[in-house]
Backbone as XML, in Angstrom:
<?xml version="1.0"?>
<chain id="A" units="angstrom">
  <residue number="1" name="UNK">
    <atom name="N" x="0.831" y="-1.184" z="0.000"/>
    <atom name="CA" x="0.000" y="0.000" z="0.000"/>
    <atom name="C" x="0.873" y="1.243" z="0.000"/>
  </residue>
  <residue number="2" name="UNK">
    <atom name="N" x="1.432" y="1.556" z="-1.094"/>
    <atom name="CA" x="2.348" y="2.696" z="-1.164"/>
    <atom name="C" x="1.637" y="4.016" z="-1.404"/>
  </residue>
  <residue number="3" name="UNK">
    <atom name="N" x="0.340" y="3.981" z="-1.659"/>
    <atom name="CA" x="-0.396" y="5.218" z="-1.929"/>
    <atom name="C" x="-0.910" y="5.896" z="-0.658"/>
  </residue>
  <residue number="4" name="UNK">
    <atom name="N" x="-0.601" y="5.361" z="0.504"/>
    <atom name="CA" x="-1.043" y="5.946" z="1.771"/>
    <atom name="C" x="-0.108" y="7.089" z="2.142"/>
  </residue>
  <residue number="5" name="UNK">
    <atom name="N" x="-0.688" y="8.207" z="2.536"/>
    <atom name="CA" x="0.109" y="9.367" z="2.945"/>
    <atom name="C" x="-0.575" y="10.076" z="4.101"/>
  </residue>
  <residue number="6" name="UNK">
    <atom name="N" x="0.176" y="10.921" z="4.783"/>
    <atom name="CA" x="-0.378" y="11.707" z="5.885"/>
    <atom name="C" x="-1.578" y="12.501" z="5.368"/>
  </residue>
  <residue number="7" name="UNK">
    <atom name="N" x="-2.649" y="12.451" z="6.118"/>
    <atom name="CA" x="-3.883" y="13.144" z="5.729"/>
    <atom name="C" x="-4.922" y="12.229" z="5.108"/>
  </residue>
  <residue number="8" name="UNK">
    <atom name="N" x="-4.529" y="11.011" z="4.704"/>
    <atom name="CA" x="-5.510" y="10.064" z="4.159"/>
    <atom name="C" x="-6.530" y="9.750" z="5.251"/>
  </residue>
  <residue number="9" name="UNK">
    <atom name="N" x="-7.817" y="9.700" z="4.862"/>
    <atom name="CA" x="-8.894" y="9.488" z="5.846"/>
    <atom name="C" x="-9.872" y="8.437" z="5.356"/>
  </residue>
  <residue number="10" name="UNK">
    <atom name="N" x="-10.471" y="7.777" z="6.311"/>
    <atom name="CA" x="-11.581" y="6.858" z="6.047"/>
    <atom name="C" x="-12.672" y="7.129" z="7.071"/>
  </residue>
  <residue number="11" name="UNK">
    <atom name="N" x="-13.893" y="6.875" z="6.665"/>
    <atom name="CA" x="-15.056" y="7.060" z="7.538"/>
    <atom name="C" x="-16.001" y="5.895" z="7.282"/>
  </residue>
  <residue number="12" name="UNK">
    <atom name="N" x="-16.588" y="5.357" z="8.326"/>
    <atom name="CA" x="-17.553" y="4.274" z="8.149"/>
    <atom name="C" x="-18.510" y="4.199" z="9.330"/>
  </residue>
  <residue number="13" name="UNK">
    <atom name="N" x="-19.694" y="3.711" z="9.054"/>
    <atom name="CA" x="-20.637" y="3.366" z="10.109"/>
    <atom name="C" x="-20.243" y="1.973" z="10.573"/>
  </residue>
  <residue number="14" name="UNK">
    <atom name="N" x="-19.923" y="1.828" z="11.859"/>
    <atom name="CA" x="-19.509" y="0.517" z="12.354"/>
    <atom name="C" x="-20.678" y="-0.285" z="12.915"/>
  </residue>
  <residue number="15" name="UNK">
    <atom name="N" x="-21.768" y="0.401" z="13.266"/>
    <atom name="CA" x="-23.004" y="-0.297" z="13.645"/>
    <atom name="C" x="-24.165" y="0.691" z="13.516"/>
  </residue>
  <residue number="16" name="UNK">
    <atom name="N" x="-25.229" y="0.234" z="12.889"/>
    <atom name="CA" x="-26.412" y="1.086" z="12.679"/>
    <atom name="C" x="-27.165" y="1.344" z="13.971"/>
  </residue>
  <residue number="17" name="UNK">
    <atom name="N" x="-27.311" y="0.316" z="14.791"/>
    <atom name="CA" x="-28.026" y="0.481" z="16.064"/>
    <atom name="C" x="-27.603" y="-0.634" z="17.012"/>
  </residue>
  <residue number="18" name="UNK">
    <atom name="N" x="-27.017" y="-0.254" z="18.125"/>
    <atom name="CA" x="-26.665" y="-1.221" z="19.156"/>
    <atom name="C" x="-27.961" y="-1.745" z="19.766"/>
  </residue>
  <residue number="19" name="UNK">
    <atom name="N" x="-28.037" y="-3.054" z="19.971"/>
    <atom name="CA" x="-29.214" y="-3.653" z="20.601"/>
    <atom name="C" x="-28.791" y="-4.415" z="21.855"/>
  </residue>
  <residue number="20" name="UNK">
    <atom name="N" x="-29.721" y="-4.656" z="22.764"/>
    <atom name="CA" x="-29.395" y="-5.506" z="23.906"/>
    <atom name="C" x="-28.874" y="-6.881" z="23.471"/>
  </residue>
  <residue number="21" name="UNK">
    <atom name="N" x="-29.385" y="-7.394" z="22.364"/>
    <atom name="CA" x="-28.910" y="-8.690" z="21.863"/>
    <atom name="C" x="-27.432" y="-8.632" z="21.502"/>
  </residue>
  <residue number="22" name="UNK">
    <atom name="N" x="-26.977" y="-7.543" z="20.886"/>
    <atom name="CA" x="-25.536" y="-7.395" z="20.610"/>
    <atom name="C" x="-24.738" y="-7.519" z="21.896"/>
  </residue>
  <residue number="23" name="UNK">
    <atom name="N" x="-25.229" y="-6.886" z="22.958"/>
    <atom name="CA" x="-24.490" y="-6.865" z="24.217"/>
    <atom name="C" x="-24.476" y="-8.236" z="24.882"/>
  </residue>
  <residue number="24" name="UNK">
    <atom name="N" x="-25.584" y="-8.961" z="24.799"/>
    <atom name="CA" x="-25.630" y="-10.312" z="25.363"/>
    <atom name="C" x="-24.712" y="-11.237" z="24.569"/>
  </residue>
  <residue number="25" name="UNK">
    <atom name="N" x="-24.725" y="-11.114" z="23.251"/>
    <atom name="CA" x="-23.829" y="-11.938" z="22.430"/>
    <atom name="C" x="-22.369" y="-11.617" z="22.745"/>
  </residue>
  <residue number="26" name="UNK">
    <atom name="N" x="-22.066" y="-10.331" z="22.903"/>
    <atom name="CA" x="-20.688" y="-9.959" z="23.238"/>
    <atom name="C" x="-20.299" y="-10.532" z="24.603"/>
  </residue>
  <residue number="27" name="UNK">
    <atom name="N" x="-21.207" y="-10.464" z="25.565"/>
    <atom name="CA" x="-20.915" y="-11.029" z="26.893"/>
    <atom name="C" x="-20.559" y="-12.500" z="26.770"/>
  </residue>
  <residue number="28" name="UNK">
    <atom name="N" x="-21.310" y="-13.235" z="25.970"/>
    <atom name="CA" x="-21.023" y="-14.654" z="25.783"/>
    <atom name="C" x="-19.698" y="-14.892" z="25.102"/>
  </residue>
  <residue number="29" name="UNK">
    <atom name="N" x="-19.392" y="-14.079" z="24.106"/>
    <atom name="CA" x="-18.127" y="-14.252" z="23.373"/>
    <atom name="C" x="-16.924" y="-13.859" z="24.221"/>
  </residue>
  <residue number="30" name="UNK">
    <atom name="N" x="-17.079" y="-12.840" z="25.052"/>
    <atom name="CA" x="-15.944" y="-12.316" z="25.814"/>
    <atom name="C" x="-15.813" y="-12.928" z="27.204"/>
  </residue>
  <residue number="31" name="UNK">
    <atom name="N" x="-16.924" y="-13.456" z="27.716"/>
    <atom name="CA" x="-16.930" y="-13.946" z="29.091"/>
    <atom name="C" x="-17.166" y="-12.843" z="30.116"/>
  </residue>
  <residue number="32" name="UNK">
    <atom name="N" x="-17.464" y="-11.635" z="29.656"/>
    <atom name="CA" x="-17.717" y="-10.503" z="30.557"/>
    <atom name="C" x="-19.218" y="-10.419" z="30.813"/>
  </residue>
  <residue number="33" name="UNK">
    <atom name="N" x="-19.653" y="-11.031" z="31.909"/>
    <atom name="CA" x="-21.072" y="-11.082" z="32.228"/>
    <atom name="C" x="-21.472" y="-10.073" z="33.301"/>
  </residue>
  <residue number="34" name="UNK">
    <atom name="N" x="-20.782" y="-8.939" z="33.338"/>
    <atom name="CA" x="-21.173" y="-7.891" z="34.282"/>
    <atom name="C" x="-22.632" y="-7.532" z="33.982"/>
  </residue>
  <residue number="35" name="UNK">
    <atom name="N" x="-23.519" y="-7.617" z="34.991"/>
    <atom name="CA" x="-24.943" y="-7.368" z="34.727"/>
    <atom name="C" x="-25.261" y="-5.950" z="34.275"/>
  </residue>
  <residue number="36" name="UNK">
    <atom name="N" x="-24.345" y="-5.010" z="34.426"/>
    <atom name="CA" x="-24.585" y="-3.661" z="33.901"/>
    <atom name="C" x="-24.781" y="-3.680" z="32.387"/>
  </residue>
  <residue number="37" name="UNK">
    <atom name="N" x="-24.288" y="-4.740" z="31.736"/>
    <atom name="CA" x="-24.329" y="-4.820" z="30.280"/>
    <atom name="C" x="-25.462" y="-5.696" z="29.736"/>
  </residue>
  <residue number="38" name="UNK">
    <atom name="N" x="-26.201" y="-6.383" z="30.624"/>
    <atom name="CA" x="-27.275" y="-7.228" z="30.109"/>
    <atom name="C" x="-28.539" y="-7.234" z="30.965"/>
  </residue>
  <residue number="39" name="UNK">
    <atom name="N" x="-28.494" y="-6.577" z="32.117"/>
    <atom name="CA" x="-29.649" y="-6.580" z="33.016"/>
    <atom name="C" x="-30.081" y="-5.136" z="33.267"/>
  </residue>
  <residue number="40" name="UNK">
    <atom name="N" x="-31.127" y="-4.726" z="32.581"/>
    <atom name="CA" x="-31.601" y="-3.349" z="32.645"/>
    <atom name="C" x="-31.956" y="-2.941" z="34.074"/>
  </residue>
  <residue number="41" name="UNK">
    <atom name="N" x="-32.662" y="-3.796" z="34.787"/>
    <atom name="CA" x="-33.073" y="-3.477" z="36.156"/>
    <atom name="C" x="-31.851" y="-3.312" z="37.067"/>
  </residue>
  <residue number="42" name="UNK">
    <atom name="N" x="-30.880" y="-4.185" z="36.934"/>
    <atom name="CA" x="-29.659" y="-4.090" z="37.734"/>
    <atom name="C" x="-28.957" y="-2.755" z="37.463"/>
  </residue>
  <residue number="43" name="UNK">
    <atom name="N" x="-28.829" y="-2.403" z="36.172"/>
    <atom name="CA" x="-28.169" y="-1.142" z="35.809"/>
    <atom name="C" x="-28.908" y="0.047" z="36.420"/>
  </residue>
  <residue number="44" name="UNK">
    <atom name="N" x="-30.222" y="0.020" z="36.372"/>
    <atom name="CA" x="-31.007" y="1.122" z="36.943"/>
    <atom name="C" x="-30.851" y="1.189" z="38.464"/>
  </residue>
  <residue number="45" name="UNK">
    <atom name="N" x="-30.791" y="0.041" z="39.123"/>
    <atom name="CA" x="-30.589" y="0.011" z="40.577"/>
    <atom name="C" x="-29.236" y="0.591" z="40.978"/>
  </residue>
  <residue number="46" name="UNK">
    <atom name="N" x="-28.313" y="0.610" z="40.024"/>
    <atom name="CA" x="-26.974" y="1.137" z="40.293"/>
    <atom name="C" x="-26.753" y="2.529" z="39.704"/>
  </residue>
  <residue number="47" name="UNK">
    <atom name="N" x="-27.859" y="3.230" z="39.412"/>
    <atom name="CA" x="-27.780" y="4.635" z="39.039"/>
    <atom name="C" x="-27.663" y="4.945" z="37.564"/>
  </residue>
  <residue number="48" name="UNK">
    <atom name="N" x="-27.773" y="3.954" z="36.705"/>
    <atom name="CA" x="-27.700" y="4.191" z="35.265"/>
    <atom name="C" x="-29.116" y="4.215" z="34.688"/>
  </residue>
  <residue number="49" name="UNK">
    <atom name="N" x="-29.300" y="4.858" z="33.538"/>
    <atom name="CA" x="-30.623" y="4.860" z="32.918"/>
    <atom name="C" x="-31.050" y="3.471" z="32.442"/>
  </residue>
  <residue number="50" name="UNK">
    <atom name="N" x="-30.090" y="2.611" z="32.220"/>
    <atom name="CA" x="-30.349" y="1.250" z="31.745"/>
    <atom name="C" x="-29.030" y="0.597" z="31.407"/>
  </residue>
  <residue number="51" name="UNK">
    <atom name="N" x="-29.115" y="-0.581" z="30.816"/>
    <atom name="CA" x="-27.884" y="-1.292" z="30.455"/>
    <atom name="C" x="-27.132" y="-0.524" z="29.382"/>
  </residue>
  <residue number="52" name="UNK">
    <atom name="N" x="-25.836" y="-0.754" z="29.320"/>
    <atom name="CA" x="-24.992" y="-0.059" z="28.337"/>
    <atom name="C" x="-23.913" y="-0.998" z="27.841"/>
  </residue>
  <residue number="53" name="UNK">
    <atom name="N" x="-23.277" y="-0.601" z="26.746"/>
    <atom name="CA" x="-22.304" y="-1.456" z="26.079"/>
    <atom name="C" x="-20.995" y="-1.596" z="26.824"/>
  </residue>
  <residue number="54" name="UNK">
    <atom name="N" x="-20.398" y="-2.763" z="26.672"/>
    <atom name="CA" x="-19.050" y="-3.009" z="27.170"/>
    <atom name="C" x="-18.084" y="-2.082" z="26.413"/>
  </residue>
  <residue number="55" name="UNK">
    <atom name="N" x="-17.120" y="-1.541" z="27.110"/>
    <atom name="CA" x="-16.107" y="-0.739" z="26.437"/>
    <atom name="C" x="-15.388" y="-1.518" z="25.352"/>
  </residue>
  <residue number="56" name="UNK">
    <atom name="N" x="-15.070" y="-2.785" z="25.645"/>
    <atom name="CA" x="-14.338" y="-3.595" z="24.669"/>
    <atom name="C" x="-15.197" y="-3.947" z="23.459"/>
  </residue>
  <residue number="57" name="UNK">
    <atom name="N" x="-16.519" y="-3.991" z="23.631"/>
    <atom name="CA" x="-17.428" y="-4.180" z="22.495"/>
    <atom name="C" x="-17.265" y="-3.000" z="21.530"/>
  </residue>
  <residue number="58" name="UNK">
    <atom name="N" x="-17.295" y="-1.794" z="22.081"/>
    <atom name="CA" x="-17.158" y="-0.590" z="21.263"/>
    <atom name="C" x="-15.760" y="-0.511" z="20.654"/>
  </residue>
  <residue number="59" name="UNK">
    <atom name="N" x="-14.756" y="-0.903" z="21.420"/>
    <atom name="CA" x="-13.384" y="-0.903" z="20.915"/>
    <atom name="C" x="-13.249" y="-1.862" z="19.722"/>
  </residue>
  <residue number="60" name="UNK">
    <atom name="N" x="-13.875" y="-3.032" z="19.831"/>
    <atom name="CA" x="-13.843" y="-3.992" z="18.732"/>
    <atom name="C" x="-14.532" y="-3.473" z="17.489"/>
  </residue>
  <residue number="61" name="UNK">
    <atom name="N" x="-15.693" y="-2.844" z="17.670"/>
    <atom name="CA" x="-16.383" y="-2.248" z="16.515"/>
    <atom name="C" x="-15.515" y="-1.182" z="15.864"/>
  </residue>
  <residue number="62" name="UNK">
    <atom name="N" x="-14.878" y="-0.361" z="16.688"/>
    <atom name="CA" x="-14.034" y="0.724" z="16.180"/>
    <atom name="C" x="-12.855" y="0.175" z="15.379"/>
  </residue>
  <residue number="63" name="UNK">
    <atom name="N" x="-12.297" y="-0.939" z="15.811"/>
    <atom name="CA" x="-11.144" y="-1.534" z="15.120"/>
    <atom name="C" x="-11.463" y="-1.922" z="13.680"/>
  </residue>
  <residue number="64" name="UNK">
    <atom name="N" x="-12.739" y="-2.097" z="13.380"/>
    <atom name="CA" x="-13.115" y="-2.471" z="12.012"/>
    <atom name="C" x="-12.585" y="-1.497" z="10.974"/>
  </residue>
  <residue number="65" name="UNK">
    <atom name="N" x="-12.499" y="-0.217" z="11.323"/>
    <atom name="CA" x="-12.043" y="0.739" z="10.323"/>
    <atom name="C" x="-10.601" y="0.450" z="9.915"/>
  </residue>
  <residue number="66" name="UNK">
    <atom name="N" x="-9.802" y="0.007" z="10.865"/>
    <atom name="CA" x="-8.399" y="-0.312" z="10.577"/>
    <atom name="C" x="-8.299" y="-1.608" z="9.780"/>
  </residue>
  <residue number="67" name="UNK">
    <atom name="N" x="-9.008" y="-2.645" z="10.226"/>
    <atom name="CA" x="-8.899" y="-3.938" z="9.537"/>
    <atom name="C" x="-9.551" y="-3.909" z="8.160"/>
  </residue>
  <residue number="68" name="UNK">
    <atom name="N" x="-10.629" y="-3.146" z="8.010"/>
    <atom name="CA" x="-11.246" y="-3.032" z="6.688"/>
    <atom name="C" x="-10.361" y="-2.249" z="5.717"/>
  </residue>
  <residue number="69" name="UNK">
    <atom name="N" x="-9.629" y="-1.262" z="6.226"/>
    <atom name="CA" x="-8.788" y="-0.408" z="5.380"/>
    <atom name="C" x="-7.459" y="-1.085" z="5.048"/>
  </residue>
  <residue number="70" name="UNK">
    <atom name="N" x="-6.810" y="-1.673" z="6.052"/>
    <atom name="CA" x="-5.451" y="-2.190" z="5.861"/>
    <atom name="C" x="-5.339" y="-3.706" z="5.939"/>
  </residue>
  <residue number="71" name="UNK">
    <atom name="N" x="-6.384" y="-4.377" z="6.402"/>
    <atom name="CA" x="-6.340" y="-5.820" z="6.599"/>
    <atom name="C" x="-5.943" y="-6.143" z="8.029"/>
  </residue>
  <residue number="72" name="UNK">
    <atom name="N" x="-6.455" y="-7.257" z="8.570"/>
    <atom name="CA" x="-6.202" y="-7.575" z="9.983"/>
    <atom name="C" x="-4.736" y="-7.845" z="10.297"/>
  </residue>
  <residue number="73" name="UNK">
    <atom name="N" x="-3.980" y="-8.342" z="9.365"/>
    <atom name="CA" x="-2.574" y="-8.655" z="9.629"/>
    <atom name="C" x="-1.698" y="-7.409" z="9.702"/>
  </residue>
  <residue number="74" name="UNK">
    <atom name="N" x="-2.189" y="-6.285" z="9.233"/>
    <atom name="CA" x="-1.380" y="-5.059" z="9.201"/>
    <atom name="C" x="-1.301" y="-4.357" z="10.557"/>
  </residue>
  <residue number="75" name="UNK">
    <atom name="N" x="-2.264" y="-4.599" z="11.432"/>
    <atom name="CA" x="-2.310" y="-3.864" z="12.696"/>
    <atom name="C" x="-1.147" y="-4.256" z="13.598"/>
  </residue>
  <residue number="76" name="UNK">
    <atom name="N" x="-0.404" y="-3.245" z="14.037"/>
    <atom name="CA" x="0.747" y="-3.458" z="14.926"/>
    <atom name="C" x="0.450" y="-3.010" z="16.353"/>
  </residue>
  <residue number="77" name="UNK">
    <atom name="N" x="-0.357" y="-1.974" z="16.501"/>
    <atom name="CA" x="-0.778" y="-1.538" z="17.838"/>
    <atom name="C" x="-2.120" y="-0.836" z="17.704"/>
  </residue>
  <residue number="78" name="UNK">
    <atom name="N" x="-2.840" y="-0.835" z="18.833"/>
    <atom name="CA" x="-4.172" y="-0.229" z="18.849"/>
    <atom name="C" x="-4.502" y="0.094" z="20.292"/>
  </residue>
  <residue number="79" name="UNK">
    <atom name="N" x="-4.876" y="1.323" z="20.545"/>
    <atom name="CA" x="-5.264" y="1.718" z="21.894"/>
    <atom name="C" x="-6.314" y="2.804" z="21.838"/>
  </residue>
  <residue number="80" name="UNK">
    <atom name="N" x="-7.200" y="2.814" z="22.825"/>
    <atom name="CA" x="-8.278" y="3.798" z="22.854"/>
    <atom name="C" x="-8.496" y="4.311" z="24.267"/>
  </residue>
  <residue number="81" name="UNK">
    <atom name="N" x="-9.211" y="5.423" z="24.338"/>
    <atom name="CA" x="-9.757" y="5.956" z="25.581"/>
    <atom name="C" x="-11.276" y="5.919" z="25.439"/>
  </residue>
  <residue number="82" name="UNK">
    <atom name="N" x="-11.927" y="5.391" z="26.456"/>
    <atom name="CA" x="-13.392" y="5.358" z="26.467"/>
    <atom name="C" x="-13.867" y="6.689" z="27.030"/>
  </residue>
  <residue number="83" name="UNK">
    <atom name="N" x="-14.585" y="7.456" z="26.228"/>
    <atom name="CA" x="-14.958" y="8.807" z="26.639"/>
    <atom name="C" x="-16.438" y="8.952" z="26.997"/>
  </residue>
  <residue number="84" name="UNK">
    <atom name="N" x="-17.280" y="8.051" z="26.508"/>
    <atom name="CA" x="-18.714" y="8.062" z="26.835"/>
    <atom name="C" x="-19.236" y="6.630" z="26.742"/>
  </residue>
  <residue number="85" name="UNK">
    <atom name="N" x="-20.322" y="6.402" z="27.445"/>
    <atom name="CA" x="-20.961" y="5.097" z="27.350"/>
    <atom name="C" x="-21.737" y="4.976" z="26.051"/>
  </residue>
  <residue number="86" name="UNK">
    <atom name="N" x="-21.905" y="3.733" z="25.630"/>
    <atom name="CA" x="-22.682" y="3.412" z="24.434"/>
    <atom name="C" x="-23.950" y="2.701" z="24.898"/>
  </residue>
  <residue number="87" name="UNK">
    <atom name="N" x="-25.081" y="3.195" z="24.405"/>
    <atom name="CA" x="-26.396" y="2.727" z="24.847"/>
    <atom name="C" x="-27.103" y="1.986" z="23.729"/>
  </residue>
  <residue number="88" name="UNK">
    <atom name="N" x="-28.012" y="1.068" z="24.073"/>
    <atom name="CA" x="-28.852" y="0.479" z="23.030"/>
    <atom name="C" x="-29.528" y="1.593" z="22.219"/>
  </residue>
  <residue number="89" name="UNK">
    <atom name="N" x="-29.548" y="1.408" z="20.925"/>
    <atom name="CA" x="-30.106" y="2.405" z="20.012"/>
    <atom name="C" x="-29.053" y="3.296" z="19.394"/>
  </residue>
  <residue number="90" name="UNK">
    <atom name="N" x="-27.858" y="3.336" z="19.981"/>
    <atom name="CA" x="-26.801" y="4.195" z="19.429"/>
    <atom name="C" x="-26.340" y="3.706" z="18.064"/>
  </residue>
  <residue number="91" name="UNK">
    <atom name="N" x="-26.110" y="4.667" z="17.183"/>
    <atom name="CA" x="-25.498" y="4.445" z="15.867"/>
    <atom name="C" x="-24.073" y="4.953" z="15.984"/>
  </residue>
  <residue number="92" name="UNK">
    <atom name="N" x="-23.099" y="4.141" z="15.614"/>
    <atom name="CA" x="-21.703" y="4.526" z="15.791"/>
    <atom name="C" x="-20.992" y="4.660" z="14.457"/>
  </residue>
  <residue number="93" name="UNK">
    <atom name="N" x="-20.320" y="5.805" z="14.293"/>
    <atom name="CA" x="-19.539" y="6.095" z="13.090"/>
    <atom name="C" x="-18.099" y="6.358" z="13.490"/>
  </residue>
  <residue number="94" name="UNK">
    <atom name="N" x="-17.195" y="5.808" z="12.721"/>
    <atom name="CA" x="-15.772" y="5.912" z="13.035"/>
    <atom name="C" x="-15.037" y="6.609" z="11.897"/>
  </residue>
  <residue number="95" name="UNK">
    <atom name="N" x="-14.080" y="7.446" z="12.279"/>
    <atom name="CA" x="-13.193" y="8.107" z="11.323"/>
    <atom name="C" x="-11.755" y="7.789" z="11.718"/>
  </residue>
  <residue number="96" name="UNK">
    <atom name="N" x="-10.954" y="7.471" z="10.740"/>
    <atom name="CA" x="-9.524" y="7.253" z="10.961"/>
    <atom name="C" x="-8.758" y="8.131" z="9.992"/>
  </residue>
  <residue number="97" name="UNK">
    <atom name="N" x="-7.651" y="8.674" z="10.471"/>
    <atom name="CA" x="-6.809" y="9.534" z="9.640"/>
    <atom name="C" x="-5.347" y="9.166" z="9.859"/>
  </residue>
  <residue number="98" name="UNK">
    <atom name="N" x="-4.597" y="9.100" z="8.776"/>
    <atom name="CA" x="-3.155" y="8.885" z="8.874"/>
    <atom name="C" x="-2.544" y="10.200" z="9.344"/>
  </residue>
  <residue number="99" name="UNK">
    <atom name="N" x="-1.890" y="10.159" z="10.517"/>
    <atom name="CA" x="-1.325" y="11.378" z="11.088"/>
    <atom name="C" x="0.199" y="11.402" z="11.028"/>
  </residue>
  <residue number="100" name="UNK">
    <atom name="N" x="0.830" y="10.259" z="10.759"/>
    <atom name="CA" x="2.290" y="10.213" z="10.654"/>
    <atom name="C" x="2.687" y="8.961" z="9.885"/>
  </residue>
  <residue number="101" name="UNK">
    <atom name="N" x="3.828" y="9.059" z="9.249"/>
    <atom name="CA" x="4.408" y="7.921" z="8.527"/>
    <atom name="C" x="5.850" y="7.762" z="8.982"/>
  </residue>
  <residue number="102" name="UNK">
    <atom name="N" x="6.264" y="6.516" z="9.171"/>
    <atom name="CA" x="7.652" y="6.206" z="9.482"/>
    <atom name="C" x="8.023" y="4.987" z="8.651"/>
  </residue>
  <residue number="103" name="UNK">
    <atom name="N" x="8.558" y="5.241" z="7.476"/>
    <atom name="CA" x="8.842" y="4.145" z="6.553"/>
    <atom name="C" x="7.558" y="3.470" z="6.139"/>
  </residue>
  <residue number="104" name="UNK">
    <atom name="N" x="7.463" y="2.167" z="6.419"/>
    <atom name="CA" x="6.270" y="1.391" z="6.071"/>
    <atom name="C" x="5.259" y="1.298" z="7.215"/>
  </residue>
  <residue number="105" name="UNK">
    <atom name="N" x="5.397" y="2.147" z="8.213"/>
    <atom name="CA" x="4.458" y="2.167" z="9.333"/>
    <atom name="C" x="3.649" y="3.461" z="9.277"/>
  </residue>
  <residue number="106" name="UNK">
    <atom name="N" x="2.334" y="3.308" z="9.299"/>
    <atom name="CA" x="1.438" y="4.465" z="9.345"/>
    <atom name="C" x="0.833" y="4.542" z="10.734"/>
  </residue>
  <residue number="107" name="UNK">
    <atom name="N" x="0.801" y="5.741" z="11.281"/>
    <atom name="CA" x="0.151" y="5.975" z="12.578"/>
    <atom name="C" x="-1.174" y="6.658" z="12.302"/>
  </residue>
  <residue number="108" name="UNK">
    <atom name="N" x="-2.243" y="6.112" z="12.911"/>
    <atom name="CA" x="-3.591" y="6.604" z="12.681"/>
    <atom name="C" x="-4.176" y="7.217" z="13.942"/>
  </residue>
  <residue number="109" name="UNK">
    <atom name="N" x="-4.955" y="8.246" z="13.766"/>
    <atom name="CA" x="-5.803" y="8.792" z="14.818"/>
    <atom name="C" x="-7.213" y="8.294" z="14.524"/>
  </residue>
  <residue number="110" name="UNK">
    <atom name="N" x="-7.898" y="7.796" z="15.551"/>
    <atom name="CA" x="-9.212" y="7.169" z="15.357"/>
    <atom name="C" x="-10.207" y="7.770" z="16.344"/>
  </residue>
  <residue number="111" name="UNK">
    <atom name="N" x="-11.421" y="7.979" z="15.860"/>
    <atom name="CA" x="-12.470" y="8.525" z="16.711"/>
    <atom name="C" x="-13.804" y="7.886" z="16.308"/>
  </residue>
  <residue number="112" name="UNK">
    <atom name="N" x="-14.565" y="7.477" z="17.321"/>
    <atom name="CA" x="-15.911" y="6.957" z="17.073"/>
    <atom name="C" x="-16.911" y="7.872" z="17.772"/>
  </residue>
  <residue number="113" name="UNK">
    <atom name="N" x="-17.958" y="8.239" z="17.032"/>
    <atom name="CA" x="-18.998" y="9.138" z="17.537"/>
    <atom name="C" x="-20.361" y="8.462" z="17.440"/>
  </residue>
  <residue number="114" name="UNK">
    <atom name="N" x="-21.251" y="8.861" z="18.333"/>
    <atom name="CA" x="-22.624" y="8.372" z="18.272"/>
    <atom name="C" x="-23.472" y="9.326" z="17.432"/>
  </residue>
  <residue number="115" name="UNK">
    <atom name="N" x="-24.756" y="9.042" z="17.356"/>
    <atom name="CA" x="-25.669" y="9.834" z="16.525"/>
    <atom name="C" x="-25.881" y="11.237" z="17.074"/>
  </residue>
  <residue number="116" name="UNK">
    <atom name="N" x="-25.455" y="11.491" z="18.298"/>
    <atom name="CA" x="-25.538" y="12.847" z="18.873"/>
    <atom name="C" x="-24.224" y="13.607" z="18.651"/>
  </residue>
  <residue number="117" name="UNK">
    <atom name="N" x="-23.332" y="13.026" z="17.847"/>
    <atom name="CA" x="-22.019" y="13.591" z="17.526"/>
    <atom name="C" x="-21.120" y="13.690" z="18.761"/>
  </residue>
  <residue number="118" name="UNK">
    <atom name="N" x="-21.337" y="12.805" z="19.729"/>
    <atom name="CA" x="-20.492" y="12.732" z="20.924"/>
    <atom name="C" x="-19.411" y="11.689" z="20.699"/>
  </residue>
  <residue number="119" name="UNK">
    <atom name="N" x="-18.193" y="12.011" z="21.033"/>
    <atom name="CA" x="-17.092" y="11.058" z="20.913"/>
    <atom name="C" x="-17.248" y="9.999" z="22.005"/>
  </residue>
  <residue number="120" name="UNK">
    <atom name="N" x="-17.314" y="8.734" z="21.610"/>
    <atom name="CA" x="-17.414" y="7.636" z="22.574"/>
    <atom name="C" x="-16.081" y="6.911" z="22.736"/>
  </residue>
  <residue number="121" name="UNK">
    <atom name="N" x="-15.237" y="7.000" z="21.718"/>
    <atom name="CA" x="-13.891" y="6.431" z="21.765"/>
    <atom name="C" x="-12.960" y="7.342" z="20.983"/>
  </residue>
  <residue number="122" name="UNK">
    <atom name="N" x="-11.772" y="7.568" z="21.541"/>
    <atom name="CA" x="-10.706" y="8.260" z="20.826"/>
    <atom name="C" x="-9.458" y="7.416" z="21.002"/>
  </residue>
  <residue number="123" name="UNK">
    <atom name="N" x="-8.697" y="7.256" z="19.951"/>
    <atom name="CA" x="-7.519" y="6.408" z="20.079"/>
    <atom name="C" x="-6.590" y="6.523" z="18.900"/>
  </residue>
  <residue number="124" name="UNK">
    <atom name="N" x="-5.698" y="5.546" z="18.832"/>
    <atom name="CA" x="-4.719" y="5.517" z="17.745"/>
    <atom name="C" x="-4.345" y="4.081" z="17.432"/>
  </residue>
  <residue number="125" name="UNK">
    <atom name="N" x="-3.746" y="3.922" z="16.285"/>
    <atom name="CA" x="-3.272" y="2.608" z="15.845"/>
    <atom name="C" x="-2.044" y="2.809" z="14.978"/>
  </residue>
  <residue number="126" name="UNK">
    <atom name="N" x="-1.248" y="1.762" z="14.901"/>
    <atom name="CA" x="-0.136" y="1.714" z="13.958"/>
    <atom name="C" x="-0.340" y="0.510" z="13.068"/>
  </residue>
  <residue number="127" name="UNK">
    <atom name="N" x="-0.126" y="0.713" z="11.774"/>
    <atom name="CA" x="-0.267" y="-0.382" z="10.808"/>
    <atom name="C" x="0.976" y="-0.467" z="9.951"/>
  </residue>
  <residue number="128" name="UNK">
    <atom name="N" x="1.302" y="-1.702" z="9.572"/>
    <atom name="CA" x="2.414" y="-1.952" z="8.657"/>
    <atom name="C" x="1.849" y="-1.961" z="7.241"/>
  </residue>
  <residue number="129" name="UNK">
    <atom name="N" x="2.475" y="-1.205" z="6.377"/>
    <atom name="CA" x="1.986" y="-1.082" z="5.005"/>
    <atom name="C" x="2.597" y="-2.112" z="4.078"/>
  </residue>
  <residue number="130" name="UNK">
    <atom name="N" x="3.724" y="-2.687" z="4.466"/>
    <atom name="CA" x="4.394" y="-3.652" z="3.576"/>
    <atom name="C" x="3.895" y="-5.061" z="3.833"/>
  </residue>
</chain>
C-alpha cells in the first residue's frame, strides 16, 4: 500500500443500532457477564438509565475501520480511551486519519462518535503497510 500518505482518511458506520442482543452476544463471546451490560433493572438500581455497552465491544467495533482499510494482519498496535458510554439504540460512526508515517508504518488517529455527535472512543493505531 504505497499510496497511503499523511492526511488520508476513512469514515464508516460501524453499527447502525446497538441492541441488547448485541451486548448479550458480546458477553457470551468475551466472558464478561457484568450485569450492567445485560440486566436493565440491575443497571437502573446502580444509578444508570439502563444497560450499556461493554467498552471492549465498542473498541472492537471501532477496530473495524483499521482492519477493513489495511487488513487484519497489518495492525501493529491499537489503543483507545473510552470517553462516553454506548447505549442500546446508538449508531456509531468511526473516522480514521493517517497522522504520521515512518517508513512502512502508518500511525492513525481514530475517533468513534454516536448519533448525537459525541465522541465515545478516541484512540490511535499503527499499521504496517508492507
